[in-house]
Structure formats: structure tokens, C-alpha cells
C-alpha positions as CSV (number, residue, x, y, z in Angstrom):
1,X,-39.9,-24.8,7.9
2,X,-38.8,-22.5,10.7
3,X,-39.8,-18.9,10.8
4,X,-37.2,-16.5,9.3
5,X,-37.5,-12.8,10.1
6,X,-37.1,-10.6,7.1
7,X,-34.4,-8.1,7.9
8,X,-34.4,-5.9,4.8
9,X,-38.0,-5.4,3.6
10,X,-39.5,-2.9,1.2
11,X,-39.6,-0.1,3.7
12,X,-35.8,-0.5,4.3
13,X,-35.0,-0.1,0.6
14,X,-37.4,2.8,0.2
15,X,-35.7,4.7,3.0
16,X,-32.1,3.7,2.1
17,X,-29.8,6.7,1.6
18,X,-26.6,6.2,-0.4
19,X,-23.4,7.4,1.4
20,X,-21.1,10.1,-0.1
21,X,-19.0,8.9,-3.0
22,X,-15.7,9.4,-1.2
23,X,-17.0,7.5,1.8
24,X,-18.0,4.6,-0.4
25,X,-14.5,4.7,-1.9
26,X,-12.9,4.7,1.6
27,X,-11.0,8.0,0.8
28,X,-12.6,10.5,3.3
29,X,-13.4,10.2,6.9
30,X,-16.3,12.7,7.1
31,X,-16.6,12.3,10.9
32,X,-13.1,13.7,11.2
33,X,-13.4,16.1,8.3
34,X,-16.4,17.9,9.8
35,X,-14.5,18.7,12.9
36,X,-11.4,19.8,11.0
37,X,-13.3,22.1,8.6
38,X,-16.1,23.7,10.5
39,X,-15.1,27.1,11.9
40,X,-16.6,28.8,14.9
41,X,-19.4,31.3,14.0
42,X,-17.8,34.1,16.0
43,X,-14.7,33.9,13.7
44,X,-16.8,34.8,10.7
45,X,-15.0,34.1,7.4
46,X,-11.6,33.3,8.9
47,X,-10.2,30.1,7.2
48,X,-9.4,27.1,9.3
49,X,-6.1,25.7,8.1
50,X,-5.2,22.0,8.0
51,X,-1.8,20.4,7.7
52,X,-2.7,17.6,5.3
53,X,-0.2,14.7,5.1
54,X,-0.5,11.9,2.6
55,X,1.8,9.0,1.7
56,X,2.2,7.2,-1.6
57,X,4.5,4.4,-2.5
58,X,7.3,6.7,-3.6
59,X,6.4,10.1,-2.3
60,X,5.1,12.2,0.6
61,X,2.6,15.0,0.1
62,X,2.3,17.9,2.7
63,X,-0.1,20.7,2.1
64,X,-1.7,23.6,4.0
65,X,-5.4,23.5,3.0
66,X,-8.5,25.4,3.9
67,X,-12.1,24.8,2.9
68,X,-14.7,26.9,1.1
69,X,-18.1,26.2,-0.2
70,X,-16.6,25.7,-3.6
71,X,-14.1,23.1,-2.3
72,X,-10.7,22.9,-0.7
73,X,-8.0,25.4,-1.5
74,X,-4.2,24.7,-1.2
75,X,-2.2,27.6,0.3
76,X,1.2,25.9,0.0
77,X,2.5,22.4,-0.7
78,X,5.7,20.4,-0.4
79,X,6.7,17.0,-1.7
80,X,9.3,14.5,-0.7
81,X,10.7,14.3,-4.3
82,X,11.8,18.0,-3.9
83,X,14.2,16.9,-1.2
84,X,16.6,15.8,-4.0
85,X,17.3,19.5,-4.7
86,X,18.3,19.8,-1.0
87,X,20.8,17.0,-0.9
88,X,18.7,14.0,0.2
89,X,19.9,11.2,-2.2
90,X,17.4,8.5,-1.4
91,X,14.9,7.1,1.1
92,X,12.2,9.6,0.3
93,X,9.4,7.9,2.2
94,X,11.0,7.2,5.6
95,X,10.5,9.0,8.9
96,X,13.4,11.4,8.4
97,X,12.1,12.3,4.9
98,X,8.7,13.0,6.4
99,X,10.2,15.4,8.9
100,X,12.2,17.2,6.2
101,X,9.1,17.5,4.0
102,X,7.1,19.0,6.9
103,X,10.0,21.4,7.6
104,X,10.1,22.4,3.9
105,X,6.3,23.1,3.9
106,X,6.6,25.2,7.1
107,X,9.4,27.4,5.9
108,X,7.7,27.8,2.5
109,X,4.3,28.9,3.8
110,X,5.9,31.2,6.4
111,X,8.1,32.8,3.7
112,X,5.0,33.3,1.5
113,X,3.2,35.0,4.4
114,X,6.2,37.1,5.5
115,X,6.6,35.4,8.8
116,X,9.8,33.5,8.2
117,X,12.0,35.9,10.2
118,X,9.6,36.2,13.1
119,X,9.1,32.4,13.5
120,X,12.2,30.4,12.9
121,X,11.1,27.4,14.9
122,X,13.7,25.0,16.2
123,X,16.8,25.4,14.2
124,X,18.7,22.4,15.6
125,X,16.2,19.9,16.8
126,X,17.3,17.8,19.9
127,X,14.2,15.6,20.0
128,X,12.3,17.5,22.7
129,X,8.6,18.2,22.2
130,X,8.1,21.9,21.7
131,X,5.2,24.0,20.5
132,X,5.6,27.3,18.7
133,X,4.8,30.2,21.1
134,X,3.4,33.6,20.1
135,X,5.8,36.4,19.6
136,X,5.1,39.3,21.9
137,X,6.1,42.0,19.5
138,X,4.7,40.6,16.2
139,X,1.7,38.6,14.9
140,X,0.6,35.3,16.3
141,X,2.0,32.1,14.8
142,X,0.4,30.4,11.8
143,X,-1.9,27.8,13.2
144,X,-2.8,24.5,11.4
145,X,-4.4,21.3,12.6
146,X,-3.0,17.9,11.5
147,X,-5.1,16.0,8.9
148,X,-4.0,12.4,8.6
149,X,-6.9,11.3,6.4
150,X,-7.6,7.5,6.8
151,X,-4.1,6.6,7.9
152,X,-3.5,4.7,11.1
153,X,-2.3,7.0,13.9
154,X,-0.2,4.4,15.7
155,X,2.8,5.4,17.9
156,X,5.8,6.2,15.7
157,X,3.8,6.6,12.5
158,X,5.4,8.7,9.8
159,X,2.5,11.2,9.7
160,X,3.8,12.5,13.0
161,X,7.2,12.9,11.5
162,X,5.8,15.4,9.0
163,X,3.9,17.1,11.9
164,X,7.1,17.4,13.9
165,X,8.9,18.9,11.0
166,X,6.2,21.5,10.4
167,X,6.2,22.3,14.1
168,X,10.0,22.7,14.3
169,X,9.7,24.8,11.1
170,X,7.7,27.5,12.9
171,X,4.1,26.5,12.4
172,X,1.8,26.2,15.5
173,X,0.4,22.6,15.2
174,X,-1.3,21.7,18.5
175,X,-0.1,18.3,19.6
176,X,1.5,16.2,22.4
177,X,4.3,13.8,22.3
178,X,2.4,10.6,23.0
179,X,2.6,9.4,19.4
180,X,6.3,10.1,18.7
181,X,8.8,7.2,18.6
182,X,10.0,6.2,22.0
183,X,7.0,7.3,24.0
184,X,6.7,5.2,27.2
185,X,3.0,4.6,27.9
186,X,3.7,3.7,31.6
187,X,5.8,6.7,32.6
188,X,4.1,9.1,30.1
189,X,7.5,10.4,29.0
190,X,9.3,10.8,25.6
191,X,12.7,9.4,24.7
192,X,14.2,12.6,23.3
193,X,17.4,10.8,22.1
194,X,15.4,8.2,20.1
195,X,13.3,10.9,18.5
196,X,16.4,12.8,17.5
197,X,17.7,9.6,15.9
198,X,14.6,9.4,13.8
199,X,14.8,13.0,12.8
200,X,18.4,12.8,11.5
201,X,18.1,9.2,10.1
202,X,20.4,7.6,12.6
203,X,18.0,4.7,12.9
204,X,18.5,4.1,9.1
205,X,22.3,4.2,9.5
206,X,22.1,1.7,12.3
207,X,20.0,-0.6,10.2
208,X,22.4,-0.2,7.2
209,X,25.3,-1.3,9.5
210,X,23.3,-4.3,10.8
211,X,22.1,-5.4,7.3
212,X,25.6,-5.1,5.9
213,X,26.9,-7.5,8.5
214,X,24.0,-10.0,8.4
215,X,23.0,-10.1,4.7
216,X,25.2,-8.2,2.3
217,X,23.2,-9.2,-0.8
218,X,20.0,-7.8,0.7
219,X,21.9,-4.7,1.9
220,X,23.1,-4.0,-1.6
221,X,19.5,-4.4,-3.0
222,X,17.7,-2.4,-0.3
223,X,20.1,0.5,-0.2
224,X,21.1,0.5,-3.8
225,X,20.1,4.2,-4.2
226,X,22.3,5.3,-1.3
227,X,25.2,3.2,-2.4
228,X,25.0,4.6,-6.0
229,X,25.1,8.1,-4.6
230,X,28.0,7.3,-2.3
231,X,26.0,7.5,0.9
232,X,27.3,5.1,3.6
233,X,26.0,4.7,7.1
234,X,28.4,7.2,8.6
235,X,27.2,9.9,6.1
236,X,23.4,9.6,6.6
237,X,23.2,12.0,9.6
238,X,25.3,14.7,7.8
239,X,23.1,14.3,4.7
240,X,19.9,15.2,6.6
241,X,21.6,17.9,8.7
242,X,22.8,19.7,5.5
243,X,19.3,19.2,4.0
244,X,17.7,21.0,6.9
245,X,20.1,23.9,6.6
246,X,19.5,24.1,2.8
247,X,15.7,24.1,3.3
248,X,16.0,27.0,5.8
249,X,18.2,28.9,3.5
250,X,15.9,28.7,0.4
251,X,12.5,27.0,0.8
252,X,11.0,28.6,-2.3
253,X,10.0,26.1,-5.0
254,X,11.9,26.3,-8.2
255,X,9.8,27.0,-11.3
256,X,9.4,23.9,-13.5
257,X,11.3,24.1,-16.8
258,X,9.1,24.0,-19.8
259,X,10.1,21.2,-22.2
260,X,10.9,22.6,-25.7
261,X,11.6,20.1,-28.4
262,X,10.2,18.0,-31.2
263,X,7.3,15.8,-30.2
264,X,8.0,12.0,-30.4
265,X,4.9,11.6,-32.5
266,X,4.2,14.8,-34.3
267,X,0.6,15.2,-35.6
268,X,0.1,16.0,-39.2
269,X,-1.7,19.3,-40.0
270,X,-5.2,18.7,-41.3
271,X,-5.5,19.7,-45.0
272,X,-8.0,22.4,-46.1
273,X,-10.7,21.8,-48.6
274,X,-8.7,23.5,-51.4
275,X,-5.6,21.4,-50.6
276,X,-7.6,18.2,-50.7
277,X,-9.2,19.1,-54.1
278,X,-5.8,20.0,-55.5
279,X,-4.4,16.6,-54.4
280,X,-7.3,14.8,-56.1
281,X,-6.7,16.8,-59.3
282,X,-3.0,16.0,-59.3
283,X,-3.8,12.3,-58.9
284,X,-6.3,12.4,-61.8
285,X,-3.8,14.2,-64.0
286,X,-1.0,11.7,-63.2
287,X,-3.4,8.8,-63.9
288,X,-4.5,10.3,-67.3
289,X,-1.0,11.0,-68.3
290,X,0.0,7.4,-67.6
291,X,-2.9,6.1,-69.7
292,X,-1.9,8.4,-72.6
293,X,1.6,7.1,-72.6
294,X,0.4,3.5,-72.7
């Protein structure tokens, strides 16, 4: 029998250290988190803010988060399902919705901090890559670093749509344009017109027109939400433009309405000891009365 080297011996298992739970679950990249959270010593207790962007199957979550010893604290948050209040009828997880959610978060956090008037950002985005510059008269812009979690940072990814929206909304998010749609790796230049199409949903409108001509059945199925709301391909750009204007006009979150009504399955109140005893006496009396009659 040939010699087989033992790879994992007793010493290996005695020295084995279990990784963090969220690393085992594949939820947190601690290599990236350490660099996003650790603050320079000469800045003392100043929080280091992160622009956290996460995607689910039906929603987009954008948050401004800072870390403490006790855990992460959320300064402000915006969700794609809130875009319905601003006129976006459907497509709440596409690139344009990610941009609008980032814009909503930026305007919301600046309003909360009293910086909305001093940093308006890019009111009508034309697709150019612009960073928020400091105002000479007032305070410096609100700075946050993009936190993509474990998402793939490929060119044209939706996480950069949320980042672009936050940057155009007035936040200072350090970035370059080499991951936006239309970036040419050879010339190192951005296609501003293509990026603008993504911001205002023109790429969605073009696909709607293409699919309507090629496969009408699939078109009706894929864009059922748009069609139900009366949104055709020529109305998509106006829908997002009006949504951006509405977000800038009032980014404050509406308070949730408390549901007041009868519960579907009301729970019975538990009887007291006296009530239980009285019920037993009543049953006994009814039983004896029935015996006496017979």
C-alpha cells in the first residue's frame, strides 16, 4: 500500500478556529467591512458613514449606516417600494429604480441634517460623471463610502445606479465612472448618452418596443404592471423625470398608518378563578335540575 500523507491530523483540529457566523453564512465580507468601518485615530469619535445598497427579488434597500461598538446604526433609509408614492408604477428593481432610490436617500438624509438647500446636487442629470464639491460659504458635503456587500461589482451593475443617484442627490460619494454602463475600457471614456438612457429608463422603453414587435405574448406578461397602469414605451421617460422632481420636492417619509380594526382571529379573554368556579356551579345546578325533573 502506498504511503499517504495525513493532511489533517490532531494538531490541525486542536488549533482550528471557527470563522465568524456571518462569514460562514456568506453574508459579510469582513475584509471589505474592516476597511469601510475603521476610522482614522486622529478623527477620534467621528462616525465613518457607508452608503449601503442591497437588492432583493422585489425591492431595493439604500441606507446610510455608521458603526459603533454596540453594532451598526442607520441614519436614514430609502426603499424602492416607496417610489410608488412618487409616480413610479412598476419596475422597482431595474437600474432606473436603483438611481431613483439612491436619489431619494440622498435628499432624505440631507433634509434631515439641514443641508438640502446648500447641496442640491445635479437637478437634471445628463449622464456625466460629477462629484459633489464643497461649498465655500457653508459646511462640507456629507461624505459616505459605497458598501456593496457581497454583490458582484461588474460594469453596469445596479449598485452603481444607486450610487449615481445618491451622488446626483447631493452626497459626496467618492467614485469614478469606470463601472457605469457604456464605459469603454480601451479609451477609458464614458458614454454619457447611454448612462442618461439608463437613468431615465429609456433602455427599458426601447426593450418594450422591441419585445412588442417580436413576441407580443411575452411582452404582455413581462410588462403587465406597466400596461395595467397605462404606461407605454413613450411614457417611461416622463414617468421617471416626474418621479425625480417629486422626490426633490418632498423626500420625507410618510408615517405608516396604524391599522385599526377587528382582528381576523380574536383571542378569547382568559377567565378568572371566580368565573371558572361560577361556571362549574352553573353546570352542576343545571345537571341536578335535569335529574330532578326526570
